[in-house]
Every structure is written in C-alpha cells, then in structure tokens.
C-alpha positions, 0 to 999 in steps of 0.5 A: 462460386464458393466464398473462398474461390470468389475471394481468391479469384477477386484477389488475383484480378485485383493484384494484377492491375495498376489501380488497387495499391495506388488507391490504398496508398491514396486512402492512406495519404488522406488518413495521414493528412487528417492525423497530421493536421489533428496533431498540429492542432493539438500542438498549437502553443505547445511547441517551442522553437524546434529547428527542424520544423517549418517556421515560415509564413503561411504564404511560404507554406502554400508555395512549398505545398503547391510545388510539391503537389505539382511536381508529384502529379507531373511525375505520376504522369511521366511514370504512366507514360514510361509504363505505357511505352514499356508495355508496348515494347514488352508486347512486341518483344515477348508477346501479349501473354507477358502483359500479365507479369508487367501488370502485376508488378508491385514496384510500379504500383508503389511508385504510382501510389507514392506520387498520387498519395503525396499529391493528395496529401499536399492538397488536403494540407494546403486547404488548412493553411491560412494567415492571420488576415483580418485579425483572425489567427493564422494556422501553419501546420508545422508537423504536416509541413514536415511530413510533406517535405519527407514525402517529397524526398521519398518521391525523389528516391522512388523516382530513382528506383523506378528508372532502375526498375524499368531498365531491369524489368524489361531485360530478357533474363529477368522477364524469363526468370519471372515466368519461370518463378510462376511455373515453379510456384504452380508446380509446387502448389499442384504437385507438392510431393516428390516422386517415389516410383512409377504407379497410379499416383496418390489414391486408391487403385480400386477407385477407377472401378467405381466409375459407373459403366453408363456414366457418359450416356447418363450424366448431365452437364453442368454448363458455364454461365459465361464464356472465358477461361477456367481459372480455378477449380475448388477441389474441396468444394467440388468434393463436398458438393458431390458427397452431399448430393451423393453423385459422381462428378467428372471435370470436363474443362481443366484450368486454362481451358476456354469455355463458351457460355453453355459449354459443359464444365462438369458431368454429373451422375446420376441425373435424377440427383442433379437438381438445380441446387446441386448444379448451382453448387457444383458450378460455383466451385469453378471460377471462369474469367477473361484471362488465364492465370498460372495459379492452377494452370501449369501450361500457362507459364510454359506457353508464355516461355514458348511464345517468347522462344517462337518470337525469337526464332521468327525470321524477322527477329532471329534472336538465338540467345533469347531462344536458348534462355527460354529452352533453359527455363523450359527444361528447368520447369519440365524437369521439376514437373518430372520429379513430382508425383502427379495426383490421382484423377480419382477422388473419394470421400471419407467413406472411400466412395468415388466422388470426383474424377479430375484428370491432372496435367502430367508431364506427358500432357505438358511436353507437346505444348512446350516442345512442338512450337519450338521444334517447328520454328527452330527446324532450321537452327541446328544449334537451337535444336541441339540445345533443346535435346540437351534440355530433354536429356535432363528432363528424361533423367529426372522422369519415371520410366514411362515419361522418360520414354515419352520424352525420348519420343519427342527428342527423336522427332526433334532430331529427325526434323533438325537433321534434314538439310543439316551439315555433317558437323551439325548432324553429328552434334545433333546425334550426340545430343540425341544419344544423351537423351537415349542414355538418360531414358535407358537409365530410367528404364533400367531402374524401373522408375524412382526409388 
C-alpha cells in the first residue's frame, strides 16, 4: 500500500474505535500533571495568601485527590457499561452495520478520555503530596490541586453531556441522519461535479478504443494478499504505477467488494511487463481491511439505510415510521447521486494513453441494492410502497434521461408487487404515485437530459 493510502487507511481504523482519543487525553493528562507540579515547585515561597488556591494540609489534599480519582474511575466504568448497552440496543434495532457509526462517536470518546485522564492526573499528583514528617518540609502543590478540582468540575459537566448524548444518539432520526451524512460525503468526494447533459462522462471518448482486443485472454491478475473488503483504491498511485510500467490496468474489485486471499484485485496487460515489482506496486494501491468504509463506497451507507428499513418492515417489528424515514433518506441520497456527473471508467496519462479502467458506481448500479430489499419486505404495505414511489419520482426528476428510464423500471416493478392483493383505495394511491414517476421520467426524456 502506498504511504498516503496506508496512513489514510490507518487513520480511518484508529478514529473508529474507543481507544485512540482517550489514550491521547490520558497522555495529555500526564503532561499536564508534570507541568503543574513543576510550576508548583517553582512557585514555592513566591505565592502569598491567594484565596482561590488550596491552603489545606497534606492529609486534606490526599483526601481530595483520592476522592476525585475514585469518582472518575467509577464514572468511567459507568460510561463503559452504558455504552455497551447502547451498542447492544443499536445492533438489535438498526442492524450490525450501524456499529461503525457508534464506534466512531467522538462525544463518547471525549467522555471516556475526560474520566480516565482526570483519574491518571490525580494519581500522579497524589504521589507528590507529602507532609512535614520527621522535620522534612512538606509539599502541597496548590496549582495542581486547583487543576484537579477544575478537572472534577469538568467531569461533572461531561457526565451531564453524556447522559443527554446517549439519549439523543440512539434516536432513530439522528441515527439515520448520521448515515445520510456519510452518504452525502461519499457522493461529494467521488462525484464532485454536477451533471450537465447525458454523455460518456469526463474523459476522452476515444479511450475505450485503446483497450487491447485480447486484454481478457492475455492479462495477468494482481491477487489479494489477504482476505477482506476493498476499503480504498488510490487512483493516483495506480495511474502512476501503470504509466511507469507502460501497462494497462483494469480494476476487478471496486471499493466495498469482498475478496478472499488470492482473488484478483486487478488485471494487468501485457503480461511480459508485469514483473514482481510492478505487481507489488499495483497491489499497494488497493487497501483491503476487515470492515467496509463509506469513504469510497457509496453503496455502504445505502445498504445501512436499507438494513434499517428491512428490519423495520419485518413482521416482528412492523415499524412503518422508521421505514418511511429510511425511504426519505434513500430518496435524498439517490437524488443527489442522480444529479452528479459520473467519472469515466477510462483514465489516461498525460500523453493521452489509456492506463486504468475502473468502472465507477453509477445511479443504475446503486438502485438495485437500494430498492430491492425494501420492495421485497414491503410488498404487503401499500402505504410504504406508495411512499417509495414518491421518493423515486424525485430521483427520476433529477436524473438524466437514461437513468430516469431505469428508475421508472424499478417503480413499475414495485407497483406491480404492491398492487397484488391491495384494496381499490390502495391501488389508486399506488397508481397515482406511479403516474408521478412516469411524468418525471417523461420530462427528463423530453428534455434530452440536463442542460
């Protein structure tokens, strides 16, 4: 993996856990304790009677620090227990894929870091507090004691925040909004350009003709060294490696795809230029890990929303409100994707020579994973299916002519399944919703795409 790709992949793994930020805050508390104690040592005999500084005995200072440390480590245990219960409830209500969103929650990490950092700070200050026994001068660090009290007060405020934060983070609208935010961010990164008009996308239209005729027969694979999910593909590193080796590379596994050890990640042509060093350099441009990430995988947040909707529509739950909110967020995300220009699959170097073929995920590819599970699970809920058709009308209204026709095809299929066994009232509602999709798709066809 390239240095940049390795760093980005490692950073994504680090920030999606409960250990990194608390560890940083704990190290910071160690530095704070040393700095405060050094300041206290410097100020010995220089401070007068300052009312807001600690002026009690060494025994009293030990008691205060011990009380704060005990309270903080106890609260850290309570926070950990509440977090574990929250994760369990989230897995049951929203599905296991939502775990990632809770694990990367910065608020919970800050709370854990505050309590553990304050505990460690008090322990380190406590060991330096001593009285004037045996004629030896005592030392009560006044500034350090003040900071300990300040940290304790901050801990109380953080506890109040955590109670509110947990109650808010488990609410369905907030969970879905966070997933929808990931989807928007992924679309913004992968498809930054708004759509103009129907066409092959960015890139030279002549590039597809440069694909070697015997590419499939003569190309050699770049195989995965370990199993997992494709998390990231460094396009710049891949293009540079292909240019330097004078080869053509085709991406076989897009971000989000699972690969077993030995599966082909890339295909390289011609084989006689694909030496070991070239293969290793190309392999290093593809990051494979144990979990999917939405950074380059648009379908991952889509599937998160779909999983929540499918659970809500299951017979044991039958939560129509949650399913409706999921459809709203899916319609929003698919509509955003429909309004973006999909990059060309063909990438050339500075000399205009084809180097990389990387088929992107477009609206047509995203519609199936987004709609099929809801259509199958919601076939007995005409109201849900009518709401789905309404969302598709909005997507069709933002798509190009070709994509709008595909959206209409999904809408017709959803209508046909939902209308089976429905009442006359529900069939009329479904028919009206389908008519809106047809009207939106017809409008895109008459305009010939986007202007």
